[in-house]
C-alpha positions as CSV (number, residue, x, y, z in Angstrom):
1,M,-12.6,-34.5,-20.3
2,R,-10.5,-36.8,-18.2
3,I,-7.6,-35.4,-16.2
4,S,-4.5,-37.2,-15.1
5,R,-3.9,-38.3,-11.5
6,S,-1.2,-35.6,-11.2
7,E,-3.6,-32.9,-12.4
8,R,-6.3,-34.2,-10.0
9,T,-3.9,-34.0,-7.0
10,K,-2.9,-30.5,-7.9
11,L,-6.5,-29.5,-8.1
12,Q,-7.2,-31.0,-4.7
13,I,-4.3,-29.0,-3.2
14,K,-5.5,-25.7,-4.9
15,Q,-9.1,-26.2,-3.7
16,A,-8.0,-26.9,-0.1
17,A,-5.6,-23.9,-0.2
18,E,-8.3,-21.7,-1.6
19,E,-10.6,-22.6,1.2
20,L,-8.0,-22.0,3.9
21,F,-6.6,-18.8,2.4
22,S,-10.1,-17.3,2.2
23,R,-10.9,-18.2,5.8
24,L,-7.6,-17.9,7.6
25,G,-5.5,-15.6,5.4
26,F,-2.1,-16.2,3.9
27,E,0.0,-16.0,7.1
28,L,-2.1,-18.4,9.2
29,T,-2.4,-21.0,6.4
30,S,0.4,-23.6,6.5
31,V,1.4,-26.3,4.1
32,A,0.5,-28.8,6.8
33,N,-3.0,-27.4,7.1
34,I,-3.5,-27.6,3.3
35,C,-2.4,-31.2,3.3
36,R,-4.6,-32.1,6.2
37,T,-7.6,-30.4,4.5
38,C,-7.2,-32.3,1.2
39,G,-6.0,-35.6,2.8
40,L,-2.6,-35.6,1.1
41,S,0.9,-35.9,2.4
42,N,3.4,-33.1,2.6
43,G,5.4,-35.0,0.0
44,A,2.5,-34.9,-2.5
45,F,2.3,-31.1,-2.0
46,Y,6.0,-30.5,-2.6
47,R,5.9,-32.6,-5.8
48,H,3.6,-29.9,-7.2
49,Y,4.5,-26.7,-5.4
50,S,7.7,-25.2,-3.8
51,G,5.6,-23.7,-1.0
52,K,2.4,-22.0,0.0
53,E,3.4,-18.8,-1.8
54,Q,3.5,-20.5,-5.1
55,V,0.0,-22.1,-4.7
56,F,-1.3,-18.7,-3.4
57,K,-0.1,-16.9,-6.5
58,E,-1.4,-19.6,-8.8
59,I,-4.9,-19.2,-7.3
60,V,-4.6,-15.4,-7.7
61,N,-3.5,-15.9,-11.3
62,D,-6.5,-18.1,-12.0
63,I,-8.9,-15.4,-11.0
64,K,-6.9,-12.8,-13.0
65,T,-7.2,-15.1,-16.0
66,D,-11.0,-15.3,-15.5
67,F,-11.0,-11.5,-15.0
68,E,-9.2,-10.9,-18.3
69,S,-11.5,-13.3,-20.2
70,A,-14.7,-11.7,-18.8
71,L,-13.5,-8.2,-19.8
72,S,-12.2,-9.1,-23.2
73,T,-15.6,-8.2,-24.9
74,I,-17.9,-5.5,-23.4
75,N,-21.0,-4.8,-25.5
76,G,-23.2,-1.8,-25.6
77,K,-24.1,1.0,-28.1
78,R,-23.9,3.8,-25.7
79,E,-21.1,4.6,-23.3
80,D,-23.2,4.2,-20.2
81,E,-24.4,0.8,-21.4
82,R,-20.8,-0.4,-22.0
83,L,-19.8,1.0,-18.6
84,F,-22.7,-0.8,-16.9
85,N,-21.8,-4.1,-18.6
86,F,-18.2,-3.6,-17.7
87,F,-18.9,-3.2,-14.0
88,R,-21.5,-6.0,-14.0
89,S,-18.9,-8.3,-15.7
90,V,-16.3,-7.4,-13.2
91,F,-18.5,-7.9,-10.1
92,D,-20.0,-11.2,-11.4
93,T,-16.6,-12.6,-12.0
94,L,-15.5,-11.8,-8.5
95,W,-18.7,-12.9,-7.0
96,N,-18.6,-16.3,-8.8
97,S,-15.1,-16.8,-7.4
98,K,-15.6,-15.3,-4.0
99,K,-13.0,-17.4,-2.2
100,K,-10.4,-16.7,-4.9
101,F,-11.3,-13.0,-4.7
102,M,-10.6,-13.0,-1.0
103,A,-7.2,-14.5,-1.6
104,F,-6.7,-12.0,-4.5
105,H,-7.6,-9.1,-2.3
106,E,-4.9,-10.1,0.3
107,A,-2.4,-10.8,-2.5
108,E,-2.8,-7.2,-3.6
109,Y,-1.6,-6.1,-0.1
110,R,1.2,-8.7,0.4
111,F,2.6,-8.8,-3.1
112,P,2.9,-5.4,-4.8
113,E,3.5,-6.9,-8.2
114,V,0.0,-8.4,-8.0
115,E,-1.6,-5.0,-7.4
116,S,0.4,-3.5,-10.3
117,S,-0.7,-6.3,-12.6
118,V,-4.4,-6.2,-11.7
119,N,-4.4,-2.4,-11.9
120,S,-3.0,-2.6,-15.5
121,T,-5.5,-5.2,-16.5
122,Y,-8.4,-3.3,-15.1
123,Q,-7.4,0.0,-16.7
124,E,-6.8,-1.6,-20.1
125,A,-10.2,-3.1,-20.1
126,L,-11.8,0.1,-18.9
127,I,-10.1,2.1,-21.6
128,K,-11.4,-0.3,-24.2
129,A,-14.9,-0.3,-22.8
130,L,-15.1,3.5,-22.8
131,K,-13.2,3.8,-26.0
132,I,-10.7,6.2,-24.4
133,E,-8.0,7.5,-26.7
134,G,-4.5,6.4,-25.7
135,S,-3.3,3.6,-23.5
136,T,-3.4,5.3,-20.1
137,I,-5.6,7.5,-18.0
138,S,-4.5,10.2,-15.5
139,L,-4.2,9.2,-11.8
140,P,-7.3,11.2,-10.8
141,K,-9.4,9.5,-13.5
142,K,-8.0,6.1,-12.3
143,W,-9.0,6.8,-8.7
144,F,-12.4,8.1,-9.8
145,L,-13.3,5.3,-12.2
146,V,-11.2,2.3,-11.0
147,G,-10.9,3.1,-7.3
148,S,-14.6,3.7,-6.8
149,S,-15.6,0.4,-8.6
150,R,-12.9,-1.8,-7.0
151,F,-13.8,-0.7,-3.5
152,T,-17.4,-1.3,-4.4
153,A,-16.5,-4.9,-5.1
154,I,-14.6,-5.2,-1.8
155,Y,-17.4,-3.6,0.2
156,W,-20.2,-5.8,-1.1
157,I,-18.6,-9.1,-1.9
158,I,-15.9,-9.3,0.8
159,F,-17.2,-7.2,3.6
160,N,-20.9,-8.0,3.3
161,G,-20.8,-11.4,1.4
162,V,-23.4,-10.5,-1.2
163,R,-23.5,-9.9,-4.9
164,V,-23.2,-6.2,-5.9
165,P,-26.8,-5.0,-6.5
166,D,-27.8,-3.8,-9.9
167,S,-29.1,-0.6,-8.3
168,T,-25.5,0.1,-7.0
169,I,-24.1,-0.5,-10.4
170,E,-26.6,1.9,-11.9
171,S,-25.5,4.5,-9.2
172,L,-21.9,3.8,-10.1
173,V,-22.4,4.4,-13.8
174,D,-24.3,7.6,-13.0
175,F,-21.6,8.7,-10.6
176,S,-18.9,7.9,-13.1
177,M,-20.5,9.6,-16.1
178,N,-22.1,12.6,-14.3
179,G,-20.4,13.2,-11.0
180,F,-22.5,13.9,-7.9
181,I,-22.3,17.6,-7.2
182,A,-25.4,19.6,-7.9
183,S,-23.8,23.1,-7.8
184,P,-20.9,23.1,-10.3
185,S,-19.7,26.6,-9.5
186,D,-19.0,26.2,-5.8
187,F,-15.4,24.9,-5.8
188,E,-13.0,27.2,-4.1
189,L,-9.3,26.8,-4.3
190,S,-9.0,27.8,-0.7
191,S,-10.3,24.3,0.1
192,L,-6.8,23.1,-0.8
193,D,-5.2,25.3,1.9
194,L,-4.6,23.3,5.0
195,D,-2.9,24.8,8.0
196,L,-1.3,21.8,9.8
197,G,-1.2,23.8,13.0
198,N,-5.0,23.6,13.2
199,I,-5.1,19.8,12.9
200,D,-4.8,17.9,16.1
201,F,-3.0,14.6,15.3
202,S,-2.7,13.5,19.0
203,G,-5.2,11.4,20.9
204,D,-6.1,11.4,24.5
205,I,-3.0,10.9,26.7
206,K,-2.9,7.4,28.1
207,A,-0.4,5.4,30.1
208,K,-0.3,2.8,27.3
209,D,0.6,5.4,24.7
210,A,4.3,4.3,24.6
211,L,3.3,0.7,23.8
212,L,0.8,1.8,21.2
213,Q,3.3,4.1,19.5
214,S,5.9,1.3,19.6
215,A,3.5,-1.1,18.1
216,E,2.4,1.4,15.4
217,K,6.0,1.8,14.2
218,L,7.0,-1.9,14.4
219,I,3.9,-3.5,13.1
220,G,3.5,-0.9,10.4
221,E,7.1,-1.5,9.2
222,K,7.5,-5.2,9.7
223,G,4.0,-6.5,9.7
224,Y,1.8,-8.1,12.4
225,F,3.2,-11.6,12.2
226,E,6.8,-10.5,12.2
227,T,6.5,-8.4,15.3
228,S,6.5,-10.0,18.7
229,I,5.3,-8.6,22.1
230,Y,8.9,-8.7,23.2
231,D,9.8,-6.4,20.2
232,I,7.0,-4.0,21.1
233,T,7.9,-3.8,24.8
234,S,11.6,-3.6,24.3
235,H,11.2,-0.8,21.7
236,A,9.0,1.1,24.2
237,G,11.4,0.6,27.1
238,Y,9.2,-1.7,29.2
239,G,9.1,-5.3,30.3
240,Q,6.6,-7.7,28.9
241,G,4.6,-7.7,32.2
242,T,3.7,-4.1,31.5
243,F,2.2,-5.1,28.2
244,Y,-0.3,-7.3,29.9
245,L,-1.5,-4.6,32.2
246,Y,-3.1,-2.9,29.2
247,F,-3.7,-5.7,26.6
248,E,-4.9,-9.3,26.9
249,S,-3.0,-10.2,23.7
250,K,-1.3,-8.9,20.6
251,E,-4.6,-9.3,18.8
252,K,-6.2,-6.9,21.3
253,L,-3.4,-4.4,20.8
254,L,-3.9,-4.6,17.0
255,E,-7.6,-4.0,17.5
256,E,-6.9,-0.9,19.7
257,L,-4.5,0.4,17.1
258,V,-7.1,0.1,14.3
259,L,-9.9,1.7,16.4
260,Q,-7.5,4.5,17.5
261,A,-6.6,5.1,13.8
262,N,-10.3,5.4,13.0
263,R,-11.0,7.9,15.7
264,R,-7.9,10.0,14.9
265,L,-8.6,10.1,11.2
266,R,-12.2,11.0,11.5
267,R,-11.4,13.7,14.0
268,T,-8.7,15.1,11.7
269,M,-11.0,15.2,8.7
270,R,-13.8,16.7,10.7
271,Q,-11.6,19.4,12.2
272,A,-10.2,20.2,8.8
273,S,-13.5,20.6,7.0
274,E,-15.9,21.9,9.7
275,S,-15.5,25.5,8.7
276,I,-15.7,24.8,4.9
277,K,-18.9,25.6,3.0
278,G,-20.3,23.4,0.3
279,R,-20.1,19.6,-0.2
280,L,-17.5,19.7,-3.0
281,N,-15.2,21.9,-0.9
282,K,-15.6,19.8,2.2
283,E,-14.9,16.7,0.1
284,I,-11.6,18.0,-1.3
285,R,-10.6,19.4,2.1
286,S,-11.3,16.0,3.7
287,Y,-9.1,14.3,1.0
288,K,-6.3,16.7,1.7
289,A,-6.6,16.1,5.4
290,F,-6.6,12.4,4.8
291,L,-3.4,12.6,2.8
292,V,-1.7,14.8,5.3
293,F,-2.7,12.6,8.2
294,M,-1.7,9.3,6.5
295,N,1.5,10.8,5.2
296,S,2.5,11.4,8.8
297,H,1.2,8.0,9.9
298,K,2.0,5.6,7.0
299,E,2.5,2.8,9.5
300,L,-1.2,3.2,10.5
301,Y,-2.3,2.8,6.9
302,N,-0.4,-0.5,6.6
303,I,-1.8,-1.6,9.9
304,V,-5.4,-0.9,8.9
305,R,-4.9,-2.8,5.6
306,E,-3.3,-5.8,7.3
307,S,-6.1,-5.9,9.9
308,E,-8.5,-6.8,7.1
309,F,-6.8,-10.2,6.9
310,V,-5.7,-10.7,10.6
311,L,-8.8,-9.4,12.3
312,P,-11.5,-9.2,9.6
313,E,-14.3,-7.9,11.8
314,T,-12.1,-5.1,13.1
315,G,-10.9,-4.2,9.6
316,R,-14.5,-4.1,8.4
317,F,-15.5,-2.0,11.4
318,Y,-12.9,0.6,10.5
319,Y,-14.4,1.1,7.1
320,E,-18.0,0.8,8.2
321,K,-17.5,3.5,10.9
322,L,-16.0,5.8,8.2
323,L,-18.9,5.0,5.9
324,T,-21.5,5.7,8.6
325,S,-20.0,9.2,9.1
326,Y,-20.0,9.7,5.4
327,I,-23.7,8.7,5.0
328,S,-24.8,11.1,7.6
329,A,-22.9,14.0,6.0
330,L,-24.1,13.1,2.5
331,K,-27.8,12.9,3.6
332,E,-27.4,16.4,5.1
333,S,-25.9,17.7,1.8
334,R,-28.6,16.1,-0.3
335,E,-31.3,17.8,1.8
336,K,-29.5,21.1,1.1
337,G,-29.5,20.5,-2.6
338,E,-25.7,20.3,-2.8
339,I,-25.5,16.9,-4.3
340,R,-27.5,14.9,-6.9
341,N,-29.9,12.1,-6.0
342,I,-27.6,9.2,-5.6
343,D,-28.0,6.7,-2.7
344,P,-25.9,8.0,0.2
345,R,-24.5,4.5,1.0
346,D,-23.4,3.9,-2.5
347,L,-22.0,7.3,-2.9
348,G,-20.1,7.0,0.4
349,V,-18.5,3.7,-0.8
350,F,-17.5,5.3,-4.1
351,L,-15.9,8.3,-2.4
352,M,-14.1,6.0,0.1
353,G,-12.7,4.0,-2.8
354,I,-11.3,7.1,-4.5
355,G,-9.6,8.1,-1.2
356,H,-8.3,4.6,-0.6
357,F,-6.6,4.2,-4.0
358,M,-5.5,7.8,-4.0
359,G,-3.7,7.1,-0.7
360,L,-2.0,4.0,-2.0
361,D,-0.7,5.8,-5.1
362,L,0.4,9.1,-3.5
363,L,1.8,7.7,-0.3
364,F,3.3,4.3,-1.2
365,V,4.2,4.2,-4.8
366,D,7.9,5.0,-5.2
367,N,8.9,8.3,-6.9
368,R,5.3,9.5,-7.0
369,P,5.3,13.3,-7.5
370,K,3.8,15.3,-4.6
371,D,1.5,17.5,-6.7
372,W,-1.5,16.8,-4.4
373,D,-3.3,20.0,-5.2
374,G,-3.1,19.4,-8.9
375,Y,-4.6,15.9,-8.5
376,L,-7.3,17.2,-6.2
377,K,-8.3,19.9,-8.6
378,E,-8.9,17.2,-11.3
379,I,-10.8,15.1,-8.8
380,A,-13.0,18.2,-8.0
381,A,-13.8,18.5,-11.7
382,L,-14.7,14.8,-12.0
383,M,-16.9,15.1,-8.9
384,T,-18.7,18.0,-10.5
385,K,-19.0,16.8,-14.1
386,G,-18.2,13.1,-14.0
387,Y,-15.9,11.4,-16.5
388,G,-18.4,12.1,-19.4
389,G,-18.6,15.8,-18.6
390,V,-14.8,16.2,-18.2
391,V,-13.9,14.7,-21.6
392,S,-16.9,16.1,-23.6
């Protein structure tokens, strides 16, 4: 099928933009860069698009359309077959459009309406695949089923650059349908009791703390690209010369913020759960500590998320470090017979996905009720019985 010259020009622009957005991110991609990459003039660009945000959102919409098409028909006689085919279809669509997926992933962060739209699309398809009654699922079920699988795609395709393995999808189906806890009677409500006085939110005292605290607030609120070194030093009460005593650049400061956030969060969750017995109780206590910590440091959550697109290696290190700690703890629990035989790396990714999307909903969605304990009780039931056991 022949396409017109105008359509061909628009396709050139989109392909160049897709390449640059996936490699440089939204903020560092300019209209001039797009035009240089595809060999067209700025005038040609503006005859088709009002700016880079429009072409960015069009690329995102393209993969959303592919996503909807792939999920329109999910076959399988049994529920586990349909769920496997659902996940395989999702992951293959994203893998086959990896560059679009990377832009899509950033769009979910930069444009909240995109996150809301994809979340609705994903849930609707999942409800259809599982033949769930009604048009919605509870938040805990969403985190358990949607959060775990969406983070699996991010981990394998974006962070590691490989197709999601079938073995991981099999583990995800098993996890979703049956949970992962081997001892269903060991959940204790006391796991939800968290004494904030016992949690140390502070880090080691350093001379550069004032600059880091200033950067945490400003970058967390305004974003990395909208915050200057002058903004950071002025807010902290120092001159710019002081900044360079501790940091080579703003990028190095961002790296330090992310690494510091990782250390503080891991220490907080470790201190909160170290006296708790049983994997399920530790898991729920760790989620509670995560919510408490991030509720007090929402700017850090924003910073960590933005770092995925500004300093990809640092952003990935943040999650990989958390995952490494998870794997070690899960292996120990498996040896004790506390959890079922699911690959610890896969399981760690699923659990991190639940926490990630739980945090987004409970800490950043407007007018979200603060019934954390009620949500965590339902998560505990899902972890014990899986989706299949909870609804049967």
